[in-house]
Backbone as JSON, one array per atom type, in Angstrom:
{
  "sequence": "XXXXXXXXXXXXXXXXXXXXXXXXXXXXXXXXXXXXXXXXXXXXXXXXXXXXXXXXXXXXXXXXXXXXXXXXXXXXXXXXXXXXXXXXXXXXXXXXXXXXXXXXXXXXXXXXXXXXXXXXXXXXXXXXXXXXXXXXXXXXXXXXXXXXXXXXXXXXXXXXX",
  "N": [[-61.16, -141.68, -214.19], [-62.09, -141.06, -217.49], [-65.26, -141.51, -218.81], [-65.88, -143.14, -221.75], [-67.02, -143.9, -225.09], [-66.95, -145.65, -228.19], [-67.72, -144.29, -231.35], [-69.22, -144.99, -234.45], [-67.8, -144.2, -237.71], [-68.76, -141.04, -238.95], [-70.49, -138.67, -240.98], [-68.75, -135.69, -241.46], [-67.37, -135.93, -239.12], [-65.1, -137.37, -239.44], [-62.75, -140.08, -238.93], [-63.69, -142.71, -236.6], [-64.78, -141.33, -233.58], [-64.5, -140.29, -230.13], [-67.09, -140.27, -227.72], [-67.9, -138.48, -224.95], [-69.09, -139.05, -221.6], [-71.57, -136.9, -220.23], [-70.68, -133.85, -218.52], [-71.77, -132.53, -215.37], [-73.56, -129.68, -214.65], [-74.22, -127.72, -211.95], [-76.5, -125.37, -210.97], [-78.19, -122.27, -210.02], [-81.49, -122.43, -210.19], [-83.43, -120.67, -209.48], [-82.66, -118.17, -210.03], [-82.74, -115.47, -212.14], [-80.63, -114.32, -213.6], [-78.78, -116.42, -213.6], [-80.3, -118.3, -214.99], [-80.4, -117.13, -217.54], [-77.69, -117.38, -218.36], [-77.44, -120.15, -218.33], [-79.23, -120.79, -220.37], [-77.83, -119.72, -222.55], [-75.57, -121.37, -222.5], [-76.79, -123.81, -223.06], [-77.55, -123.43, -225.74], [-75.01, -123.27, -226.91], [-73.89, -125.72, -226.37], [-73.73, -127.94, -228.36], [-73.12, -130.61, -228.67], [-74.22, -131.86, -226.56], [-72.76, -132.1, -224.1], [-73.05, -131.36, -221.53], [-74.86, -131.86, -218.65], [-77.6, -130.44, -217.1], [-78.32, -129.41, -213.85], [-80.37, -128.23, -211.42], [-79.51, -126.52, -208.39], [-81.47, -126.75, -206.56], [-82.5, -129.25, -206.84], [-82.82, -132.39, -205.27], [-80.74, -134.18, -205.7], [-78.43, -132.71, -206.07], [-76.76, -131.94, -203.82], [-75.81, -134.43, -202.88], [-74.54, -135.48, -205.17], [-72.53, -133.6, -205.7], [-71.13, -133.43, -203.33], [-71.0, -131.21, -201.81], [-72.15, -128.59, -199.6], [-75.46, -127.17, -199.3], [-75.29, -124.39, -198.98], [-72.74, -123.89, -200.08], [-73.26, -124.63, -202.73], [-75.11, -122.67, -203.41], [-73.5, -120.45, -203.51], [-71.96, -120.49, -205.82], [-71.64, -121.64, -209.26], [-71.29, -125.13, -209.97], [-69.31, -127.6, -211.45], [-69.3, -130.92, -212.36], [-67.19, -133.3, -213.4], [-67.22, -136.26, -215.5], [-65.37, -138.02, -214.35], [-65.63, -137.53, -211.7], [-64.39, -135.32, -210.56], [-64.71, -132.1, -209.09], [-65.52, -128.77, -209.76], [-65.7, -125.29, -208.98], [-67.29, -122.03, -209.25], [-65.28, -119.65, -210.93], [-63.45, -121.53, -211.77], [-65.08, -123.65, -212.51], [-66.39, -122.43, -214.66], [-64.19, -122.11, -216.34], [-63.61, -124.79, -216.89], [-65.99, -125.46, -218.2], [-65.61, -124.1, -220.57], [-64.0, -125.81, -222.0], [-65.75, -127.5, -223.13], [-67.02, -126.26, -225.15], [-66.92, -125.38, -228.53], [-65.45, -123.05, -229.36], [-64.16, -122.45, -227.07], [-61.46, -122.73, -226.6], [-60.09, -120.36, -227.04], [-60.73, -118.34, -224.93], [-59.83, -119.96, -222.84], [-57.12, -120.09, -223.37], [-56.39, -117.42, -222.93], [-56.89, -117.35, -220.2], [-54.78, -118.77, -219.24], [-52.68, -117.07, -218.97], [-50.33, -115.78, -216.72], [-51.67, -114.9, -213.6], [-54.23, -114.49, -214.55], [-56.28, -116.38, -213.89], [-56.54, -116.07, -211.02], [-57.54, -113.45, -211.04], [-59.89, -113.85, -212.54], [-61.27, -115.49, -210.75], [-61.73, -113.71, -208.62], [-63.33, -111.79, -209.93], [-65.5, -113.45, -210.65], [-66.5, -114.12, -208.07], [-67.29, -111.55, -207.24], [-69.33, -110.91, -209.1], [-71.08, -113.08, -208.63], [-71.86, -112.61, -205.98], [-73.47, -110.45, -206.35], [-75.4, -111.19, -208.13], [-78.15, -111.31, -207.86], [-79.05, -108.78, -208.32], [-78.8, -108.45, -210.99], [-80.98, -108.44, -213.12], [-83.08, -109.55, -211.72], [-84.83, -107.87, -210.51], [-85.2, -107.09, -207.85], [-84.5, -107.51, -204.29], [-84.34, -110.17, -204.03], [-84.24, -113.3, -205.78], [-86.16, -114.91, -207.08], [-87.74, -117.12, -209.26], [-90.91, -118.04, -210.51], [-92.17, -121.32, -209.84], [-93.58, -122.49, -211.96], [-92.83, -120.79, -214.09], [-90.06, -121.25, -214.14], [-89.95, -123.94, -214.83], [-90.99, -123.93, -217.4], [-88.98, -123.25, -219.2], [-87.52, -125.45, -219.99], [-85.07, -126.18, -218.95], [-84.91, -126.85, -216.32], [-84.64, -129.53, -214.22], [-85.47, -130.42, -211.79], [-87.84, -129.9, -209.11], [-88.74, -126.86, -207.52], [-89.3, -125.45, -204.3], [-91.46, -123.14, -202.8], [-90.23, -120.88, -200.41], [-87.83, -122.13, -199.93], [-85.63, -120.52, -200.05], [-84.32, -117.53, -198.62]],
  "CA": [[-61.11, -142.13, -215.56], [-63.13, -140.44, -218.31], [-66.12, -142.5, -219.44], [-65.96, -142.91, -223.19], [-67.49, -144.98, -225.94], [-66.57, -145.45, -229.58], [-68.82, -143.98, -232.24], [-68.8, -145.31, -235.82], [-67.49, -143.06, -238.56], [-69.94, -140.25, -239.24], [-70.22, -137.57, -241.89], [-68.33, -134.47, -240.78], [-66.58, -136.21, -237.94], [-63.88, -138.08, -239.79], [-62.72, -141.43, -238.39], [-64.42, -142.92, -235.35], [-64.38, -140.41, -232.52], [-64.99, -140.67, -228.82], [-68.16, -139.48, -227.13], [-67.72, -138.5, -223.51], [-70.26, -138.9, -220.74], [-71.7, -135.46, -219.97], [-70.36, -133.23, -217.24], [-72.99, -132.02, -214.74], [-73.47, -128.31, -214.17], [-75.19, -127.39, -210.91], [-76.72, -123.92, -211.03], [-79.35, -121.79, -209.26], [-82.65, -122.34, -211.08], [-84.31, -119.61, -209.0], [-81.99, -116.91, -210.33], [-82.94, -115.11, -213.54], [-79.31, -114.13, -214.19], [-78.24, -117.77, -213.82], [-81.11, -118.92, -216.04], [-79.96, -116.6, -218.84], [-76.41, -117.98, -218.71], [-77.69, -121.56, -218.63], [-79.84, -120.82, -221.7], [-76.73, -119.51, -223.51], [-74.78, -122.6, -222.53], [-77.58, -124.84, -223.74], [-77.43, -123.17, -227.18], [-73.64, -123.51, -227.34], [-73.53, -127.11, -226.11], [-74.35, -128.67, -229.48], [-72.85, -132.04, -228.56], [-74.84, -132.3, -225.3], [-71.71, -132.54, -223.2], [-73.33, -130.85, -220.2], [-76.15, -132.15, -218.03], [-77.94, -129.31, -216.23], [-78.98, -129.84, -212.62], [-80.58, -127.12, -210.49], [-79.08, -126.8, -207.02], [-82.67, -127.04, -205.8], [-82.79, -130.68, -206.99], [-82.28, -133.11, -204.11], [-79.53, -134.89, -206.1], [-77.28, -131.81, -206.21], [-75.86, -132.01, -202.67], [-75.16, -135.74, -202.87], [-73.68, -135.64, -206.35], [-71.38, -132.7, -205.63], [-70.4, -133.55, -202.07], [-70.93, -129.87, -201.24], [-73.33, -128.19, -198.84], [-76.4, -126.31, -200.02], [-74.73, -123.03, -198.96], [-71.66, -123.84, -201.07], [-73.88, -124.68, -204.05], [-75.75, -121.38, -203.65], [-72.49, -119.41, -203.67], [-71.3, -120.54, -207.14], [-71.93, -122.82, -210.08], [-70.39, -126.26, -209.77], [-69.24, -128.52, -212.57], [-68.79, -132.23, -211.97], [-66.72, -134.06, -214.56], [-67.57, -137.69, -215.41], [-64.42, -138.72, -213.48], [-65.96, -137.19, -210.32], [-63.76, -134.09, -210.09], [-65.68, -131.03, -208.91], [-64.98, -127.42, -209.91], [-66.73, -124.29, -208.66], [-67.03, -120.64, -209.61], [-64.51, -119.38, -212.16], [-62.82, -122.79, -212.21], [-66.13, -124.38, -213.23], [-66.56, -121.74, -215.94], [-63.01, -122.46, -217.13], [-63.81, -126.17, -217.35], [-67.08, -125.43, -219.18], [-65.08, -123.63, -221.85], [-63.42, -126.94, -222.73], [-66.86, -128.24, -223.75], [-67.57, -125.4, -226.21], [-65.96, -125.44, -229.64], [-64.58, -121.88, -229.4], [-63.67, -122.21, -225.72], [-59.99, -122.74, -226.53], [-59.56, -118.99, -227.02], [-60.7, -117.79, -223.57], [-58.98, -120.81, -221.98], [-55.75, -119.66, -223.62], [-56.22, -116.15, -222.22], [-56.88, -117.62, -218.77], [-53.48, -119.37, -218.88], [-51.72, -115.98, -218.72], [-50.11, -115.67, -215.27], [-52.51, -113.94, -212.89], [-55.57, -114.39, -215.13], [-57.26, -117.16, -213.13], [-56.88, -115.4, -209.75], [-58.4, -112.31, -211.37], [-61.19, -114.41, -212.93], [-61.94, -115.95, -209.51], [-62.21, -112.52, -207.9], [-64.44, -111.25, -210.72], [-66.63, -114.36, -210.5], [-67.07, -113.94, -206.72], [-67.94, -110.25, -207.21], [-70.59, -111.03, -209.85], [-71.95, -114.04, -207.94], [-72.4, -111.96, -204.79], [-74.41, -109.41, -206.78], [-76.22, -111.7, -209.24], [-79.58, -111.06, -207.65], [-79.34, -107.46, -208.84], [-78.66, -108.47, -212.45], [-82.12, -108.95, -213.86], [-84.12, -110.16, -210.91], [-85.79, -106.83, -210.19], [-85.43, -106.88, -206.43], [-83.42, -108.02, -203.46], [-84.39, -111.63, -204.07], [-84.06, -113.74, -207.17], [-87.02, -116.07, -207.23], [-88.61, -117.32, -210.41], [-92.0, -118.93, -210.12], [-91.91, -122.71, -210.2], [-94.12, -122.7, -213.31], [-91.99, -120.06, -215.04], [-88.76, -121.91, -214.25], [-90.1, -125.22, -215.51], [-91.35, -123.72, -218.79], [-87.84, -123.03, -220.09], [-86.95, -126.71, -220.42], [-83.74, -126.44, -218.4], [-85.01, -127.22, -214.92], [-85.01, -130.93, -214.12], [-86.05, -130.67, -210.48], [-88.87, -128.95, -208.69], [-88.36, -125.98, -206.43], [-90.37, -125.2, -203.35], [-91.5, -121.79, -202.24], [-89.73, -120.82, -199.05], [-86.53, -122.75, -199.8], [-84.59, -119.51, -199.96], [-84.81, -116.34, -197.95]],
  "C": [[-62.3, -141.56, -216.31], [-63.94, -141.53, -218.99], [-66.24, -142.18, -220.92], [-66.58, -144.11, -223.88], [-67.1, -144.65, -227.36], [-67.82, -145.22, -230.41], [-68.38, -144.32, -233.65], [-68.55, -144.04, -236.61], [-68.78, -142.36, -238.96], [-69.54, -139.11, -240.17], [-69.85, -136.33, -241.09], [-67.49, -134.7, -239.55], [-65.25, -136.86, -238.26], [-63.92, -139.48, -239.22], [-63.44, -141.49, -237.05], [-63.88, -141.99, -234.27], [-64.99, -140.86, -231.21], [-66.08, -139.71, -228.37], [-68.01, -139.62, -225.62], [-69.06, -138.46, -222.8], [-70.36, -137.41, -220.4], [-71.2, -135.06, -218.58], [-71.69, -132.7, -216.68], [-72.73, -130.62, -214.21], [-74.6, -128.07, -213.17], [-75.28, -125.87, -210.83], [-77.98, -123.57, -210.25], [-80.52, -121.55, -210.22], [-83.64, -121.26, -210.64], [-83.75, -118.22, -209.29], [-82.12, -116.6, -211.82], [-81.61, -114.91, -214.26], [-78.69, -115.48, -214.54], [-78.99, -118.47, -214.95], [-80.68, -118.43, -217.42], [-78.64, -117.23, -219.27], [-76.56, -119.46, -219.04], [-78.33, -121.69, -220.02], [-78.78, -120.62, -222.78], [-75.89, -120.78, -223.64], [-75.5, -123.69, -223.3], [-77.49, -124.66, -225.26], [-76.04, -123.51, -227.71], [-73.22, -124.98, -227.23], [-74.19, -128.02, -227.15], [-74.14, -130.17, -229.39], [-73.41, -132.63, -227.27], [-73.81, -132.87, -224.33], [-71.95, -132.07, -221.76], [-74.75, -131.23, -219.79], [-76.42, -131.02, -217.04], [-78.74, -129.81, -215.04], [-79.14, -128.65, -211.69], [-80.1, -127.48, -209.09], [-80.27, -127.12, -206.13], [-83.07, -128.52, -205.89], [-82.12, -131.43, -205.84], [-81.01, -133.9, -204.44], [-78.27, -134.02, -206.03], [-76.28, -131.92, -205.06], [-75.1, -133.34, -202.67], [-74.18, -135.93, -204.0], [-72.41, -134.82, -206.23], [-70.52, -132.91, -204.39], [-70.23, -132.21, -201.38], [-72.21, -129.58, -200.46], [-74.24, -127.33, -199.72], [-75.87, -124.88, -200.08], [-73.6, -122.89, -199.98], [-72.24, -123.83, -202.48], [-74.54, -123.35, -204.4], [-74.74, -120.27, -203.93], [-71.9, -119.37, -205.08], [-71.82, -121.73, -207.94], [-70.92, -123.9, -209.74], [-70.46, -127.16, -211.0], [-68.61, -129.82, -212.08], [-68.46, -132.99, -213.24], [-67.13, -135.52, -214.4], [-66.61, -138.49, -214.51], [-64.64, -138.4, -212.0], [-65.3, -135.93, -209.81], [-64.78, -132.95, -210.13], [-64.96, -129.68, -208.97], [-66.08, -126.44, -209.55], [-66.3, -122.92, -209.13], [-66.31, -120.49, -210.93], [-63.83, -120.64, -212.67], [-63.84, -123.67, -212.95], [-66.37, -123.75, -214.6], [-65.4, -122.07, -216.88], [-63.16, -123.87, -217.7], [-64.92, -126.25, -218.39], [-66.58, -125.0, -220.55], [-64.46, -124.77, -222.66], [-64.49, -127.75, -223.46], [-67.5, -127.47, -224.9], [-66.51, -125.27, -227.3], [-65.01, -124.26, -229.68], [-63.95, -121.58, -228.04], [-62.16, -122.21, -225.58], [-59.42, -121.32, -226.42], [-59.59, -118.39, -225.61], [-59.88, -118.65, -222.62], [-57.51, -120.44, -222.15], [-55.45, -118.36, -222.88], [-56.11, -116.41, -220.71], [-55.61, -118.33, -218.31], [-52.41, -118.3, -218.62], [-51.56, -115.88, -217.2], [-50.97, -114.55, -214.66], [-53.94, -113.88, -213.4], [-56.61, -115.17, -214.32], [-57.55, -116.54, -211.76], [-57.79, -114.19, -209.98], [-59.81, -112.79, -211.75], [-61.97, -114.89, -211.7], [-62.5, -114.77, -208.72], [-63.41, -111.91, -208.61], [-65.68, -112.13, -210.58], [-67.3, -114.16, -209.14], [-67.82, -112.62, -206.62], [-69.3, -110.33, -207.91], [-71.56, -111.95, -209.11], [-72.6, -113.42, -206.71], [-73.47, -110.94, -205.13], [-75.4, -109.89, -207.84], [-77.7, -111.42, -209.08], [-80.0, -109.67, -208.14], [-79.26, -107.37, -210.36], [-79.87, -109.13, -213.1], [-83.21, -109.57, -213.03], [-85.13, -109.14, -210.42], [-86.06, -106.63, -208.72], [-84.29, -107.44, -205.62], [-83.53, -109.53, -203.25], [-84.35, -112.04, -205.54], [-84.92, -114.97, -207.43], [-87.79, -116.02, -208.55], [-89.75, -118.19, -209.94], [-91.66, -120.34, -210.56], [-92.41, -122.97, -211.62], [-93.26, -122.01, -214.34], [-90.64, -120.71, -215.22], [-88.87, -123.2, -215.03], [-90.38, -125.04, -216.99], [-90.16, -123.59, -219.72], [-87.16, -124.31, -220.55], [-85.6, -127.04, -219.82], [-83.79, -126.94, -216.97], [-85.47, -128.67, -214.82], [-85.68, -131.25, -212.79], [-87.09, -129.64, -210.14], [-88.33, -128.11, -207.55], [-89.57, -125.78, -205.54], [-90.31, -123.76, -202.9], [-90.98, -121.87, -200.81], [-88.39, -121.49, -198.86], [-85.43, -121.74, -199.56], [-85.16, -118.25, -199.32], [-84.4, -115.08, -198.62]]
}
């Protein structure tokens, strides 16, 4: 069941509208490529419908019900009703939280589009460390990661190889 609450009439919103509890996006806070996409999402999420949680946070495994290895392989989105999506399916669900997301979601309904999106996501995810990290690892310093305002948990050196 989707957690909702009623909001009084507001300018620009019309009659009372529903405000949903935020979905939780679990992402790799030690990956510069991932950090850039999270920063973009943060700018687009004007209604604060997404809570950001680094996979390095100790809550991530328990909240998602996934292993650390699974969390490192792809982003995960947890809806307020508890449903969990990963990879391209998580990205597809994220699009429902962005005002213009209806357009790419429509394209992804074309037969064969989601299987292709899943393959493309896996390809990019497997190579993400080469997209802006400057080496064969993808570590941001703890201080540098915390300065961007998106990291809620602390990372430890040596957590990843």
